[in-house]
C-alpha atoms as one frame of an Amber mdcrd trajectory, in Angstrom:
protein
   5.291 -57.669 -13.770   4.646 -56.197 -17.201   7.753 -54.347 -18.426   5.759
 -51.279 -19.497   4.058 -51.038 -16.098   7.425 -51.313 -14.376   8.816 -48.469
 -16.496   5.801 -46.312 -15.636   6.326 -46.919 -11.920  10.016 -45.994 -12.173
   9.172 -42.831 -14.159   6.499 -41.806 -11.643   8.924 -42.317  -8.778  11.477
 -40.137 -10.576   8.928 -37.346 -11.087   7.892 -37.524  -7.432  11.530 -37.255
  -6.374  12.017 -34.164  -8.543   8.841 -32.536  -7.191   9.874 -33.362  -3.643
  13.332 -31.913  -4.225  11.866 -28.697  -5.625   9.407 -28.378  -2.733  12.294
 -28.635  -0.287  14.326 -25.799  -1.832  14.724 -22.722   0.365  16.364 -19.315
   0.105  18.578 -18.160   2.964  19.609 -14.488   3.318  22.071 -13.418   6.027
  21.630 -16.711   7.841  17.816 -16.562   7.952  15.281 -18.452   5.836  13.771
 -15.858   3.506  11.595 -18.128   1.366  10.490 -21.749   1.226   8.962 -21.289
  -2.232  12.041 -21.476  -4.483  11.262 -22.849  -7.959  13.657 -24.173 -10.602
  12.777 -22.947 -14.086  15.088 -23.768 -17.004  17.904 -24.486 -14.581  17.536
 -21.190 -12.695  16.278 -20.672  -9.137  13.416 -18.200  -8.594  11.829 -16.933
  -5.375   8.861 -14.546  -4.817   9.874 -10.879  -4.824   7.766 -10.250  -1.713
   9.747 -12.872   0.248  13.069 -11.304  -0.730  11.817  -7.796   0.073  10.584
  -8.848   3.512  13.928 -10.489   4.351  15.766  -7.271   3.437  13.251  -5.002
   5.215  12.172  -3.544   1.880   8.849  -2.879   0.192   7.851  -3.938  -3.332
   6.496  -1.012  -5.376   5.032  -1.543  -8.882   6.765   0.792 -11.374   5.306
   0.813 -14.891   6.021  -2.615 -16.381   8.275  -3.714 -13.507   8.894  -3.530
  -9.763  11.158  -1.566  -7.435  12.416  -2.562  -3.980  12.450   0.439  -1.644
  12.973   0.977   2.050   9.869   0.194   4.099   8.117   3.229   5.535   7.216
   5.092   2.371   8.130   5.586  -1.248  11.675   6.403  -2.287  12.960   5.243
   1.101  11.431   8.134   3.039  10.992   7.262   6.712   7.668   8.033   8.357
   7.751  11.084  10.633   4.530  10.110  12.405   3.317   6.584  13.172   0.184
   5.253  14.804  -2.841   3.001  14.481  -6.395   3.379  13.214  -8.178   5.917
  15.452  -5.010   7.750  16.568  -4.768  11.507  15.977  -1.346  12.322  14.488
  -0.195  15.960  14.654   2.726  17.428  12.711   2.452  20.970  14.081   0.150
  22.153  11.313  -2.413  19.422  10.677  -4.039  16.715  12.758  -4.757  13.551
  10.781  -6.719  10.457  11.786  -7.573   7.223   9.964 -11.165   6.636  11.087
 -11.836   3.321   9.368 -11.040   0.859   6.587 -13.614  -0.802   4.316 -13.416
  -3.433   1.569 -16.169  -3.023  -1.040 -16.910  -3.785  -4.693 -18.451  -0.365
  -5.309 -17.927   3.019  -3.658 -20.455   5.825  -3.989 -18.677   9.147  -3.763
 -19.558  11.457  -0.892 -18.136  14.267  -3.031 -18.867  13.646  -6.748 -15.830
  14.467  -8.849 -17.478  16.497 -11.619 -19.561  13.793 -13.425 -18.063  10.857
 -11.496 -20.415   9.672  -8.755 -19.129   6.158  -8.038 -16.134   3.861  -8.420
 -16.417   0.128  -9.139 -13.799  -2.595  -8.777 -12.721  -4.621 -11.801 -13.386
  -8.361 -11.937 -11.185 -10.237  -9.458 -10.391  -7.011  -7.611 -11.776  -5.205
  -4.590 -11.707  -1.598  -3.418 -10.004  -0.724  -0.140 -11.399   2.516   1.291
  -9.283   4.262   3.938 -11.483   6.895   5.591  -9.867   9.849   7.338 -10.495
  13.058   9.236  -8.169  16.076   9.191  -8.139  19.237  11.311  -6.423  22.495
  10.518  -4.052  23.278  13.392  -2.711  26.442  11.782  -3.761  30.007  12.637
  -4.905  30.688   9.093  -7.223  28.970   6.620  -5.584  26.539   4.236  -6.078
  23.567   1.950  -4.795  20.091   2.770  -2.848  18.533  -0.101  -2.690  14.716
  -0.056   0.347  13.474  -1.947   1.953  10.044  -2.333  -0.547   7.579  -0.797
   0.404   3.923  -0.525  -1.068   0.766   0.969   1.088  -2.207   1.942  -0.301
  -5.710   1.499   1.913  -8.695   2.417   5.110  -6.800   1.596   3.762  -5.299
  -1.655   2.956  -1.584  -1.901   0.065  -0.266  -3.994  -0.381   3.383  -5.006
  -3.790   4.991  -4.388  -6.254   4.855  -7.263  -8.423   7.820  -6.276  -9.536
  10.302  -3.600 -12.998  11.197  -2.330 -12.865  14.539  -0.524 -14.240  18.069
  -0.585 -11.871  18.966  -3.398 -10.858  22.326  -4.781 -10.411  21.752  -8.517
  -7.888  18.911  -8.061  -9.104  15.600  -6.647  -6.383  15.342  -3.957  -6.506
  18.935  -2.608  -9.270  20.050  -0.232 -11.083  23.345  -0.234  -9.785  25.883
   2.291 -10.348  24.795   5.886 -10.744  27.333   8.696  -8.382  27.212  11.709
  -9.571  24.471  14.070 -12.094  23.159  11.539 -12.272  19.546  10.366 -12.809
  17.839   7.027 -13.414  14.183   6.207 -12.718  12.092   3.142 -11.435   8.808
   1.791  -8.486   7.436  -0.155  -9.234   4.547  -2.498  -7.169   1.589  -3.732
  -8.002  -1.270  -6.089  -6.279  -4.497  -5.013  -6.490  -8.258  -5.542  -9.655
  -9.607  -3.925  -7.828 -11.848  -1.447  -5.189  -9.365  -0.282  -5.185  -7.988
   3.269  -4.253  -4.320   3.988  -1.454  -3.907   6.527  -0.177  -0.312   6.635
  -1.188   3.028   5.174   1.565   5.499   4.215   0.753   9.094   3.288   2.800
  12.148   2.365   0.866  15.396   2.796   1.548  19.121   2.734   3.975  19.290
  -0.233   2.912  22.877  -0.915   3.305  24.252   2.627   6.560  26.083   1.864
   4.707  28.491  -0.451   2.817  30.118   2.452   4.785  31.646   5.343   1.799
  31.265   7.693   1.539  27.489   7.260   3.473  25.030   9.427   5.461  22.813
   9.228   7.586  24.066   6.353   8.104  20.687   4.698   5.936  17.705   3.800
   5.030  15.178   6.474   5.086  11.389   6.011   2.852   9.339   8.290   2.374
   5.595   8.615  -0.731   4.008  10.140  -1.029   0.328  11.072  -4.419  -0.861
   9.838  -4.400  -4.310  11.508
């Protein structure tokens, strides 16, 4: 056999062994396999953040130019007060809230134009996730519904809402006054990677309730809805 060919075969076998060794690397946390996708880069082991977060029952939240691991169930480790699925009415004593549907689209035409904005389009390689909702005023007085921190979980990663489409009152995430027993509808909009699949919707609403003695409950409510 030609010496050069023999050397090439040996080198190829060595590369295959290295690749095979890397493919077999795993990360174990508290006795359980957390990731099978551990890579060696410059002598250091790296694993996907989402895998680590899932193993620790945490959620990955983008923060500026980095990421934060927080407790699952809402931002800043806040546990959901109400939980349900798409179609369930969730009642916190003051408001009834229902996720009526979820859509994935490239372009969303606003039901309620926000001043001169009439539509929202996804960037290249992205898609829009539209979570549609209905809300009823369960208080004895008229009031506006304020939608606060709105997040969508996708494979362990949490994305913050991009926009709102509702019958707003000056601010895009606060509705006009709703009569007791009356209902309003709207949508919360995210822009995500085209191949990602929505899992859960987490919403904090009613941050301003403590300013009005007639409105209940007296603190914000966090709800979590399973979209699958």
